[in-house]
Short mmCIF file of the C-alpha atoms (twelve columns), coordinates in Angstrom:
data_MODEL
# 
_entry.id   MODEL 
# 
loop_
_atom_site.group_PDB 
_atom_site.id 
_atom_site.type_symbol 
_atom_site.label_atom_id 
_atom_site.label_alt_id 
_atom_site.label_comp_id 
_atom_site.label_asym_id 
_atom_site.label_seq_id 
_atom_site.Cartn_x 
_atom_site.Cartn_y 
_atom_site.Cartn_z 
_atom_site.pdbx_PDB_model_num 
ATOM 1   C CA . UNK A 1   -9.177  1.869   -11.698 1 
ATOM 2   C CA . UNK A 2   -8.419  4.565   -9.473  1 
ATOM 3   C CA . UNK A 3   -11.810 5.789   -9.114  1 
ATOM 4   C CA . UNK A 4   -12.870 2.122   -8.586  1 
ATOM 5   C CA . UNK A 5   -10.663 2.282   -5.489  1 
ATOM 6   C CA . UNK A 6   -12.212 5.502   -4.256  1 
ATOM 7   C CA . UNK A 7   -9.392  7.610   -5.503  1 
ATOM 8   C CA . UNK A 8   -9.798  10.817  -7.176  1 
ATOM 9   C CA . UNK A 9   -8.246  11.479  -10.590 1 
ATOM 10  C CA . UNK A 10  -7.536  14.909  -9.499  1 
ATOM 11  C CA . UNK A 11  -5.882  16.288  -6.411  1 
ATOM 12  C CA . UNK A 12  -3.486  18.974  -5.146  1 
ATOM 13  C CA . UNK A 13  -0.746  17.311  -3.261  1 
ATOM 14  C CA . UNK A 14  2.760   17.806  -3.001  1 
ATOM 15  C CA . UNK A 15  3.594   14.379  -4.545  1 
ATOM 16  C CA . UNK A 16  1.723   11.221  -6.176  1 
ATOM 17  C CA . UNK A 17  3.360   9.349   -3.213  1 
ATOM 18  C CA . UNK A 18  1.455   11.560  -0.577  1 
ATOM 19  C CA . UNK A 19  -1.718  11.437  -2.507  1 
ATOM 20  C CA . UNK A 20  -1.705  7.708   -2.734  1 
ATOM 21  C CA . UNK A 21  -1.069  6.970   0.788   1 
ATOM 22  C CA . UNK A 22  -3.544  9.833   1.986   1 
ATOM 23  C CA . UNK A 23  -6.263  8.240   -0.124  1 
ATOM 24  C CA . UNK A 24  -5.374  4.847   1.149   1 
ATOM 25  C CA . UNK A 25  -5.827  6.217   4.747   1 
ATOM 26  C CA . UNK A 26  -9.016  7.631   3.999   1 
ATOM 27  C CA . UNK A 27  -10.401 4.180   2.405   1 
ATOM 28  C CA . UNK A 28  -9.221  2.523   5.562   1 
ATOM 29  C CA . UNK A 29  -6.074  0.994   4.318   1 
ATOM 30  C CA . UNK A 30  -5.353  -1.624  1.428   1 
ATOM 31  C CA . UNK A 31  -3.090  -4.562  0.232   1 
ATOM 32  C CA . UNK A 32  -0.188  -3.379  -1.365  1 
ATOM 33  C CA . UNK A 33  2.470   -5.461  -3.405  1 
ATOM 34  C CA . UNK A 34  5.983   -3.858  -3.331  1 
ATOM 35  C CA . UNK A 35  8.848   -5.075  -5.803  1 
ATOM 36  C CA . UNK A 36  12.317  -4.187  -4.412  1 
ATOM 37  C CA . UNK A 37  15.131  -3.075  -7.007  1 
ATOM 38  C CA . UNK A 38  16.774  -6.670  -5.738  1 
ATOM 39  C CA . UNK A 39  13.847  -8.466  -7.207  1 
ATOM 40  C CA . UNK A 40  12.056  -9.453  -3.945  1 
ATOM 41  C CA . UNK A 41  8.343   -9.035  -3.669  1 
ATOM 42  C CA . UNK A 42  6.880   -7.808  -0.279  1 
ATOM 43  C CA . UNK A 43  3.153   -8.448  0.475   1 
ATOM 44  C CA . UNK A 44  1.792   -6.157  2.942   1 
ATOM 45  C CA . UNK A 45  -1.100  -4.410  4.415   1 
ATOM 46  C CA . UNK A 46  -1.229  -0.698  4.800   1 
ATOM 47  C CA . UNK A 47  -3.607  -0.081  7.431   1 
ATOM 48  C CA . UNK A 48  -3.958  2.075   10.605  1 
ATOM 49  C CA . UNK A 49  -0.984  0.901   12.381  1 
ATOM 50  C CA . UNK A 50  1.052   1.360   8.968   1 
ATOM 51  C CA . UNK A 51  3.079   4.719   7.985   1 
ATOM 52  C CA . UNK A 52  4.309   6.386   5.052   1 
ATOM 53  C CA . UNK A 53  6.487   9.063   5.335   1 
ATOM 54  C CA . UNK A 54  6.535   12.183  3.261   1 
ATOM 55  C CA . UNK A 55  10.535  12.737  3.477   1 
ATOM 56  C CA . UNK A 56  10.035  16.392  3.087   1 
ATOM 57  C CA . UNK A 57  13.069  17.227  5.292   1 
ATOM 58  C CA . UNK A 58  15.131  14.154  4.808   1 
ATOM 59  C CA . UNK A 59  14.631  13.950  0.953   1 
ATOM 60  C CA . UNK A 60  13.596  10.346  1.372   1 
ATOM 61  C CA . UNK A 61  10.257  8.277   1.787   1 
ATOM 62  C CA . UNK A 62  9.543   5.247   3.536   1 
ATOM 63  C CA . UNK A 63  6.742   2.439   4.249   1 
ATOM 64  C CA . UNK A 64  6.027   0.667   7.413   1 
ATOM 65  C CA . UNK A 65  3.605   -2.304  6.812   1 
ATOM 66  C CA . UNK A 66  1.885   -3.377  10.007  1 
ATOM 67  C CA . UNK A 67  1.831   -6.893  8.642   1 
ATOM 68  C CA . UNK A 68  3.344   -8.776  5.877   1 
ATOM 69  C CA . UNK A 69  2.194   -11.953 3.968   1 
ATOM 70  C CA . UNK A 70  4.028   -14.792 2.346   1 
ATOM 71  C CA . UNK A 71  2.604   -14.499 -1.114  1 
ATOM 72  C CA . UNK A 72  -0.141  -12.479 -3.389  1 
ATOM 73  C CA . UNK A 73  -2.782  -14.490 -1.751  1 
ATOM 74  C CA . UNK A 74  -2.800  -12.521 1.273   1 
ATOM 75  C CA . UNK A 75  -3.777  -15.683 3.047   1 
ATOM 76  C CA . UNK A 76  -0.817  -16.611 5.409   1 
ATOM 77  C CA . UNK A 77  0.579   -14.107 7.523   1 
ATOM 78  C CA . UNK A 78  4.377   -13.463 8.374   1 
ATOM 79  C CA . UNK A 79  3.165   -12.276 11.824  1 
ATOM 80  C CA . UNK A 80  5.531   -9.175  11.574  1 
ATOM 81  C CA . UNK A 81  5.751   -5.795  10.041  1 
ATOM 82  C CA . UNK A 82  8.342   -4.208  7.641   1 
ATOM 83  C CA . UNK A 83  9.920   -0.928  7.242   1 
ATOM 84  C CA . UNK A 84  10.954  -0.365  3.483   1 
ATOM 85  C CA . UNK A 85  13.064  2.777   2.306   1 
ATOM 86  C CA . UNK A 86  11.983  4.305   -0.812  1 
ATOM 87  C CA . UNK A 87  15.342  3.887   -2.373  1 
ATOM 88  C CA . UNK A 88  14.889  0.265   -2.433  1 
ATOM 89  C CA . UNK A 89  11.627  0.096   -3.930  1 
ATOM 90  C CA . UNK A 90  11.130  -0.558  -7.818  1 
ATOM 91  C CA . UNK A 91  7.496   -0.421  -8.043  1 
ATOM 92  C CA . UNK A 92  4.255   -0.551  -5.639  1 
ATOM 93  C CA . UNK A 93  1.112   -2.139  -6.834  1 
ATOM 94  C CA . UNK A 94  -1.931  -1.417  -4.968  1 
ATOM 95  C CA . UNK A 95  -4.341  -4.604  -5.525  1 
ATOM 96  C CA . UNK A 96  -7.437  -3.386  -6.917  1 
ATOM 97  C CA . UNK A 97  -9.416  -6.676  -6.087  1 
ATOM 98  C CA . UNK A 98  -8.910  -6.468  -2.540  1 
ATOM 99  C CA . UNK A 99  -9.660  -4.092  0.184   1 
ATOM 100 C CA . UNK A 100 -9.188  -4.131  3.901   1 
ATOM 101 C CA . UNK A 101 -12.248 -3.989  6.084   1 
ATOM 102 C CA . UNK A 102 -12.711 -4.823  9.885   1 
ATOM 103 C CA . UNK A 103 -9.370  -6.723  9.506   1 
ATOM 104 C CA . UNK A 104 -10.700 -9.168  7.117   1 
ATOM 105 C CA . UNK A 105 -10.086 -9.392  3.163   1 
ATOM 106 C CA . UNK A 106 -13.093 -8.558  1.159   1 
ATOM 107 C CA . UNK A 107 -12.964 -9.390  -2.580  1 
ATOM 108 C CA . UNK A 108 -13.902 -6.917  -5.124  1 
ATOM 109 C CA . UNK A 109 -15.511 -7.530  -8.315  1 
ATOM 110 C CA . UNK A 110 -16.065 -5.340  -11.485 1 
ATOM 111 C CA . UNK A 111 -17.964 -5.811  -14.717 1 
ATOM 112 C CA . UNK A 112 -14.749 -4.638  -16.994 1 
# 
Protein backbone atom coordinates (compact mmCIF):
# COMPACT_ATOMS: atom_id res chain seq x y z
CA UNK A 1 0.00 0.00 0.00
CA UNK A 2 2.84 2.43 0.75
CA UNK A 3 4.28 1.85 -2.71
CA UNK A 4 0.86 2.60 -4.21
CA UNK A 5 1.08 6.01 -2.54
CA UNK A 6 4.54 6.51 -3.98
CA UNK A 7 6.20 5.97 -0.60
CA UNK A 8 9.40 3.98 -0.32
CA UNK A 9 9.30 0.96 1.96
CA UNK A 10 12.92 1.60 2.98
CA UNK A 11 14.37 4.88 4.06
CA UNK A 12 16.92 6.23 6.49
CA UNK A 13 15.21 8.86 8.64
CA UNK A 14 15.20 9.71 12.30
CA UNK A 15 11.58 8.62 12.79
CA UNK A 16 8.56 7.26 10.96
CA UNK A 17 6.83 10.60 11.72
CA UNK A 18 9.53 12.50 9.77
CA UNK A 19 9.52 9.93 6.97
CA UNK A 20 5.76 9.96 6.36
CA UNK A 21 5.47 13.74 6.29
CA UNK A 22 8.57 14.07 4.13
CA UNK A 23 7.10 11.66 1.59
CA UNK A 24 3.72 13.40 1.69
CA UNK A 25 5.48 16.69 0.97
CA UNK A 26 7.26 15.12 -2.04
CA UNK A 27 3.92 13.77 -3.29
CA UNK A 28 2.32 17.22 -3.10
CA UNK A 29 0.23 16.53 -0.02
CA UNK A 30 -2.56 14.23 0.93
CA UNK A 31 -5.75 13.65 2.88
CA UNK A 32 -5.34 12.46 6.45
CA UNK A 33 -7.75 11.29 9.10
CA UNK A 34 -6.54 11.88 12.65
CA UNK A 35 -8.22 10.19 15.61
CA UNK A 36 -7.60 11.98 18.88
CA UNK A 37 -7.35 10.20 22.22
CA UNK A 38 -10.72 11.68 23.24
CA UNK A 39 -12.38 9.91 20.27
CA UNK A 40 -12.68 13.00 18.05
CA UNK A 41 -11.82 12.64 14.36
CA UNK A 42 -10.17 15.40 12.34
CA UNK A 43 -10.28 15.19 8.55
CA UNK A 44 -7.64 17.37 6.97
CA UNK A 45 -5.48 18.25 4.02
CA UNK A 46 -1.76 18.15 4.57
CA UNK A 47 -0.52 20.32 1.73
CA UNK A 48 1.96 23.06 0.86
CA UNK A 49 0.61 25.39 3.57
CA UNK A 50 0.63 22.63 6.20
CA UNK A 51 3.46 21.76 8.55
CA UNK A 52 4.63 18.82 10.63
CA UNK A 53 7.31 19.55 13.21
CA UNK A 54 9.96 17.01 14.09
CA UNK A 55 10.03 18.02 17.75
CA UNK A 56 13.70 17.12 18.07
CA UNK A 57 14.45 19.96 20.48
CA UNK A 58 11.15 20.03 22.37
CA UNK A 59 10.50 16.30 22.56
CA UNK A 60 7.11 16.51 20.85
CA UNK A 61 5.71 16.67 17.36
CA UNK A 62 2.73 18.58 16.06
CA UNK A 63 0.81 18.92 12.80
CA UNK A 64 -0.80 21.96 11.24
CA UNK A 65 -3.46 21.15 8.63
CA UNK A 66 -4.10 24.00 6.20
CA UNK A 67 -7.72 22.95 5.82
CA UNK A 68 -10.13 20.65 7.65
CA UNK A 69 -13.38 18.97 6.60
CA UNK A 70 -16.58 17.92 8.31
CA UNK A 71 -16.28 14.20 7.51
CA UNK A 72 -14.34 11.50 5.67
CA UNK A 73 -15.84 12.43 2.29
CA UNK A 74 -13.65 15.58 2.30
CA UNK A 75 -16.46 17.34 0.42
CA UNK A 76 -17.45 20.10 2.87
CA UNK A 77 -14.67 22.33 4.18
CA UNK A 78 -14.70 23.86 7.65
CA UNK A 79 -12.79 26.77 6.06
CA UNK A 80 -10.19 26.60 8.80
CA UNK A 81 -6.89 25.00 9.62
CA UNK A 82 -6.00 23.25 12.86
CA UNK A 83 -2.91 22.65 14.99
CA UNK A 84 -2.73 19.22 16.63
CA UNK A 85 -0.20 18.18 19.28
CA UNK A 86 1.14 14.65 18.88
CA UNK A 87 0.33 13.95 22.53
CA UNK A 88 -3.37 14.25 21.65
CA UNK A 89 -3.19 11.84 18.68
CA UNK A 90 -4.24 8.19 18.86
CA UNK A 91 -3.92 7.34 15.14
CA UNK A 92 -3.20 8.98 11.79
CA UNK A 93 -4.64 7.41 8.65
CA UNK A 94 -3.33 8.45 5.23
CA UNK A 95 -6.29 7.87 2.92
CA UNK A 96 -4.85 5.77 0.06
CA UNK A 97 -7.86 6.34 -2.21
CA UNK A 98 -7.40 10.12 -2.44
CA UNK A 99 -4.54 12.38 -3.36
CA UNK A 100 -4.40 16.15 -3.60
CA UNK A 101 -3.61 17.43 -7.08
CA UNK A 102 -3.93 21.08 -8.07
CA UNK A 103 -6.33 21.77 -5.18
CA UNK A 104 -8.79 19.07 -6.25
CA UNK A 105 -9.55 15.61 -4.92
CA UNK A 106 -8.56 12.84 -7.30
CA UNK A 107 -9.86 9.33 -6.68
CA UNK A 108 -7.29 6.56 -7.01
CA UNK A 109 -8.46 3.08 -7.95
CA UNK A 110 -6.56 -0.13 -7.44
CA UNK A 111 -6.87 -3.64 -8.77
CA UNK A 112 -6.50 -5.27 -5.35
